[in-house]
N, C-alpha and C positions, 0 to 999 in steps of 0.2 A: 639164456642160452643162445649162443649164435648159431644159426643155421645157414648155410650157404655153400659156395663152391670155392674151396680152398686154392684151386688151380687159378682161378681169377684173382684171388687175394695176393697169391704169390706174383702174378704178372704185375698187379698194382705196385707191390713192393719194388719191383725193378723200376717201374716208371717214376716212382716217388724219389728212388735214389738218383735217378737222372736229373730230376727237377731240383732236388736238394731240399725237398720240404720235410724238415726234420720231425714237425709236430704230428703230421700225418703218417709218416714213417713209424713212430713210436706207436701210434694208435693202432696201425696195421699189424705191428709186431705183436700187441696184446692179442689182437683178434686171431692170429695165426699161431700164438703161443710160440713164438720164434725167440727164445731166450738169448742165442747168439746175436741176433740182430738188436735186440734190446741193450746189450751190454756194448756192443760195438757202436751204437748210436750215442750212448750215454758217455763213452770214452771220447768220441769224436767232438762232442759238444762241450766236454770239460766237467761233467757232473760227477764222474767217478773220482776224479781228483779232489773235489771238494768234499765228497762223502768221506773218502780215506782220511783227510786232513781232519775232519770233524770227529772221526772215530779216534784217531791218534790223540787229539787233545782232550777228548772226554775220557780216554783210558789213563792218560798222565794225571788228569784231575782226580780221578777215583783212586789211583795209586797213592797221590800225596794225601788225600782225604783219610784213606785207611791208615796211613802212618800217623796222622794227626788224631785219629780216634784211638789208636793204639797207645800213644803217648799219653793221651788224656785219661785213659782207663788206668795206665800205670801209676799216673799222679793220684788220682782218686777214684778207686774202683767202686766205691759205693754210689756215687753219682750217676753211673751209667747202668 
């Protein structure tokens, strides 16, 4: 559990924005439970786009895998 002064952590957040220290900004947003800052930081660094692309690719794979299993089951239902 974190104990401390959140007002000072908020000031630190502003200073880190000015410095451009993304790593410490993300850590500070974890400490302050600032979800908006975490999302904003991930979008600025390009990590959200990579996650979205990964999810799209995974959902496409699962869609075609489900079709494959359905066709396999229709060919030979006793094997599955």
